[in-house]
C-alpha positions as CSV (number, residue, x, y, z in Angstrom):
1,M,-7.0,7.8,-11.7
2,A,-10.3,6.8,-13.4
3,F,-12.6,3.6,-12.3
4,R,-15.0,2.2,-14.5
5,R,-18.8,0.9,-13.2
6,A,-18.7,-2.7,-13.3
7,G,-20.8,-5.8,-14.4
8,G,-23.6,-6.0,-16.6
9,A,-24.2,-5.2,-20.4
10,S,-21.9,-2.9,-21.5
11,Q,-23.0,0.9,-21.0
12,G,-21.5,2.1,-23.9
13,Q,-20.4,5.9,-23.8
14,T,-20.3,7.8,-20.9
15,T,-19.2,11.3,-21.3
16,T,-20.3,11.9,-17.5
17,W,-17.8,11.1,-14.8
18,H,-17.7,12.1,-10.2
19,A,-14.5,13.7,-9.6
20,W,-13.3,13.1,-6.0
21,Q,-11.0,15.7,-5.0
22,I,-8.1,14.8,-2.8
23,D,-9.1,17.9,-0.4
24,G,-12.7,16.2,-0.1
25,A,-14.3,18.4,-3.1
26,T,-16.9,16.6,-5.2
27,S,-18.3,17.1,-8.4
28,E,-19.7,16.2,-12.3
29,I,-17.9,16.7,-14.8
30,K,-18.3,15.7,-18.7
31,V,-16.2,14.6,-21.1
32,E,-15.2,16.8,-23.7
33,Q,-12.8,14.7,-26.0
34,P,-10.1,11.8,-26.0
35,T,-6.2,13.3,-25.4
36,W,-3.5,12.2,-25.2
37,Y,-1.5,12.5,-22.4
38,L,2.4,12.3,-20.9
39,A,3.6,9.5,-18.5
40,H,7.3,9.2,-18.3
41,C,8.3,8.1,-21.8
42,Q,5.2,7.3,-22.7
43,Q,1.8,8.6,-24.2
44,G,-1.4,7.4,-22.9
45,V,-4.3,8.5,-23.5
46,G,-7.2,10.3,-21.3
47,L,-10.7,11.9,-21.5
48,K,-10.0,15.4,-21.3
49,T,-12.7,17.5,-18.8
50,P,-13.1,21.2,-17.6
51,L,-12.2,20.5,-14.2
52,T,-8.3,22.2,-13.5
53,A,-5.7,22.6,-11.0
54,R,-5.5,25.7,-9.0
55,P,-2.2,27.3,-10.2
56,P,0.6,27.1,-9.9
57,V,0.3,23.8,-12.3
58,P,3.3,21.9,-13.3
59,P,4.6,21.9,-16.1
60,P,4.0,18.6,-18.3
61,T,7.6,17.4,-18.4
62,V,6.6,16.7,-13.8
63,Q,6.8,13.1,-13.6
64,P,4.7,11.1,-11.8
65,Y,2.4,13.8,-12.5
66,P,1.3,15.4,-9.3
67,K,-3.2,14.1,-9.3
68,L,-6.0,15.9,-8.2
69,G,-8.0,12.8,-6.9
70,L,-10.2,10.2,-8.6
71,A,-13.2,9.8,-10.6
72,S,-15.7,7.0,-11.4
73,T,-18.3,6.7,-13.6
74,S,-20.9,6.2,-10.6
75,P,-20.5,8.1,-7.5
76,L,-18.4,5.9,-4.8
77,P,-17.9,7.0,-1.4
78,F,-14.3,8.1,-1.7
79,K,-12.5,8.9,1.7
80,P,-9.0,10.8,2.2
81,I,-6.3,8.9,3.7
82,A,-4.1,11.1,6.5
83,P,-0.9,11.9,7.0
84,I,0.8,11.1,10.5
85,D,3.8,13.4,11.8
86,R,5.7,13.7,14.6
87,S,3.1,15.4,16.6
88,D,0.6,12.3,16.3
89,P,0.5,10.1,19.7
90,M,1.4,7.4,18.1
91,W,4.5,8.6,15.9
92,M,6.6,7.2,18.8
93,K,5.6,3.4,19.1
94,I,5.3,3.0,15.5
95,V,9.3,4.5,14.3
96,D,10.0,2.0,17.4
97,A,8.2,-0.9,16.1
98,V,9.4,-0.1,12.5
99,G,12.7,0.1,13.5
100,A,13.0,-3.3,15.5
101,A,11.7,-4.8,12.0
102,T,13.9,-3.0,10.1
103,T,17.0,-4.4,12.7
104,K,15.7,-7.7,12.5
105,A,15.6,-7.9,8.5
106,E,18.7,-6.5,7.9
107,D,20.3,-9.0,10.7
108,G,18.5,-12.1,8.8
109,M,20.5,-10.7,6.0
110,D,23.2,-13.3,6.8
111,G,24.6,-14.6,3.5
112,R,24.1,-18.1,4.5
113,L,21.7,-20.9,3.1
114,A,17.6,-20.5,3.8
115,M,15.3,-23.1,2.9
116,N,11.8,-21.1,1.5
117,V,9.5,-23.0,3.3
118,E,6.3,-21.8,0.8
119,R,5.4,-24.7,-1.1
120,R,3.5,-24.4,-4.7
121,P,1.4,-27.0,-6.1
122,T,3.9,-26.3,-8.9
123,N,6.4,-27.1,-6.5
124,P,6.0,-29.1,-3.4
125,T,9.1,-29.4,-2.4
126,P,10.9,-26.4,-0.5
127,D,13.3,-24.4,-2.4
128,I,16.5,-23.4,-1.0
129,E,18.2,-20.1,-1.5
130,R,21.2,-18.1,-0.4
131,R,19.8,-15.3,1.5
132,W,22.1,-11.7,0.6
133,A,24.2,-10.6,3.4
134,H,23.9,-7.0,4.6
135,P,26.7,-4.9,3.1
136,T,26.9,-3.7,6.3
137,P,28.9,-4.4,9.6
138,A,25.8,-5.2,12.6
139,A,28.2,-3.0,14.7
140,D,27.6,0.2,12.4
141,R,24.1,-1.0,11.7
142,A,23.5,-0.4,14.9
143,K,24.3,2.9,15.2
144,V,22.1,4.4,12.9
145,A,18.3,5.2,13.9
146,T,15.4,3.6,11.8
147,R,14.2,7.4,9.7
148,V,10.2,7.3,9.4
149,E,9.6,9.1,6.4
150,A,5.7,8.5,4.8
151,L,3.3,7.3,7.4
152,Y,-0.5,7.3,6.9
153,R,-3.5,6.0,8.8
154,V,-7.2,4.7,8.0
155,P,-9.8,3.9,10.4
156,Y,-10.2,0.2,9.7
157,K,-12.3,-1.8,12.3
158,A,-13.4,-2.5,15.3
159,G,-11.3,0.3,16.8
160,Q,-8.5,-0.9,15.0
161,S,-6.2,1.4,12.3
162,L,-5.1,0.4,9.1
163,Y,-1.4,2.1,8.2
164,Y,0.9,2.6,5.4
165,V,5.0,3.9,6.6
166,E,8.3,4.0,4.2
167,A,11.5,4.5,6.2
168,T,15.4,4.2,5.7
169,K,18.5,3.5,7.5
170,R,21.3,5.5,5.7
171,Y,24.6,4.6,5.6
172,G,28.0,5.1,4.0
173,M,29.1,2.9,0.7
174,P,31.1,0.3,2.5
175,P,34.7,-0.2,1.0
176,L,34.4,-3.0,-1.0
177,P,37.7,-5.0,-2.4
178,A,39.2,-5.2,-5.7
179,D,37.5,-8.7,-6.6
180,R,33.7,-8.0,-5.4
181,K,31.4,-6.9,-7.5
182,A,29.2,-3.5,-6.0
183,A,26.3,-5.1,-4.3
184,V,23.9,-2.2,-5.3
185,A,24.4,-0.2,-8.4
186,S,26.4,3.0,-8.4
187,P,23.9,5.4,-6.8
188,R,23.3,8.7,-8.7
189,Q,24.9,12.0,-7.8
190,G,27.4,10.0,-4.9
191,C,24.7,9.4,-2.1
192,S,25.5,6.1,-0.4
193,L,23.5,2.9,0.6
194,M,20.8,2.7,2.4
195,T,18.3,0.0,3.8
196,F,14.5,0.9,2.5
197,T,11.3,-0.7,4.7
198,N,7.9,-0.6,3.6
199,G,4.0,-2.1,3.5
200,F,0.9,-2.1,5.4
201,F,0.1,-3.3,9.4
202,V,-3.2,-3.1,11.4
203,V,-2.5,-0.9,15.3
204,G,-5.0,-2.9,17.5
205,A,-8.1,-0.1,19.2
206,D,-6.2,-0.4,22.4
207,G,-3.1,1.2,20.3
208,A,-0.9,-2.4,20.6
209,I,1.5,-2.5,17.7
210,P,1.8,-5.8,16.8
211,P,5.5,-6.7,15.0
212,P,4.9,-6.2,12.0
213,S,5.4,-7.8,8.7
214,L,7.4,-5.4,6.3
215,N,9.3,-5.4,3.4
216,V,12.8,-4.8,3.8
217,R,15.6,-4.1,0.9
218,V,19.1,-2.6,0.4
219,T,19.1,-0.2,-2.4
220,S,21.5,3.1,-3.0
221,C,19.7,6.2,-1.1
222,D,18.5,8.0,-4.5
223,Y,16.0,5.0,-4.5
224,D,17.4,3.5,-7.3
225,T,15.6,-0.2,-6.9
226,V,11.8,0.5,-4.9
227,S,8.8,2.1,-4.9
228,L,7.1,4.8,-3.7
229,I,3.2,4.8,-2.7
230,L,1.6,8.0,-2.5
231,P,-1.7,7.4,-1.8
232,L,-4.7,8.5,-2.8
233,A,-7.9,7.3,-1.0
234,V,-10.0,4.2,0.3
235,V,-13.3,3.1,-0.7
236,G,-15.1,0.6,1.4
237,E,-15.9,-1.1,5.2
238,G,-14.2,-3.3,7.4
239,D,-12.8,-6.2,5.7
240,A,-13.9,-4.6,2.3
241,L,-11.8,-1.3,2.4
242,V,-9.1,-0.5,-0.4
243,W,-6.8,1.2,-0.3
244,I,-5.9,3.6,-3.5
245,G,-2.4,4.8,-4.4
246,Q,-0.4,5.6,-7.0
247,V,2.8,3.2,-7.2
248,T,6.2,4.9,-8.5
249,G,9.7,4.3,-9.3
250,W,12.1,6.7,-11.6
251,D,11.3,5.3,-14.2
252,Y,7.6,3.5,-14.2
253,E,4.0,4.8,-12.9
254,S,1.1,2.4,-12.0
255,Y,-1.7,2.6,-9.5
256,A,-3.0,0.2,-7.7
257,G,-5.5,-0.9,-4.9
258,F,-5.1,-3.0,-2.1
259,R,-7.0,-5.3,0.8
260,W,-5.8,-6.1,4.2
261,G,-6.2,-9.4,3.9
262,E,-7.8,-12.4,6.2
263,H,-4.4,-13.7,7.2
264,G,-2.8,-10.5,8.0
265,K,-1.0,-9.8,4.7
266,I,-2.3,-7.3,2.4
267,E,-3.5,-8.4,-1.3
268,D,-3.7,-6.5,-4.2
269,V,-7.0,-5.9,-5.6
270,F,-5.8,-4.2,-8.8
271,F,-2.5,-2.7,-10.9
272,T,-2.8,-1.0,-13.5
273,H,0.4,0.8,-15.8
274,G,0.1,4.2,-16.3
275,G,3.3,4.7,-18.0
276,W,7.0,3.7,-17.8
277,C,10.5,3.9,-19.5
278,V,12.1,1.3,-21.1
279,K,16.3,1.1,-20.7
280,S,18.0,1.4,-23.7
281,D,21.5,-0.9,-24.1
282,D,22.9,1.9,-26.3
């Protein structure tokens, strides 16, 4: 992923870029020529440089294609995003907090009418919508533990840490009456239904975890309708800290920058498409 120098008049053609690799290596790289590259079902235009990956190199058909790191026209102080595993002292505390947030969100999927309290200038009257009911009964959901599948951490400010998590609760497909339509699309390869949870949250300097506000939805266990984030790096400090990642699904690849906002919610700094496939009705 590449960043251009911001502000001011046009800088003209930039032939020297500053590369930062995920392993922390930095270097200056010279642009050789524009080139085509494959991004899902599309061809994108990029810049060819002498920088190459260490073997074995994945074939060009792998989507999303693994990334070496980031590049910028000016040297930026990128820093790595650390993956967290079960050996970390915070692991079980976070599993418990994420599990509680997931269960609470599932219990809220009751199929009842709910009032949307967010008022917008174009719609000052609250919307009334019907919450979607979770297809797995509460008694069966209580038997399934939340499994944290990806967890990342970076230092934030005042001793706090910013985390990103992806977690699942996997269930069998519920019985479906003949007169009802399935809540989710038929999964690939016969896998079953799951609840998918992801999002950002801040942990205090004392290790305290406020109840995280996470995105929770029901999908099939092939991740059919959800996005996964591959963290690449962070840049900046404190409130100016920007988390940069690759956002992908089955048929698209994008790049985004996120910042933890004043009101305890994640904010988009930028979002750009990398490539996608358009579903055909044929």
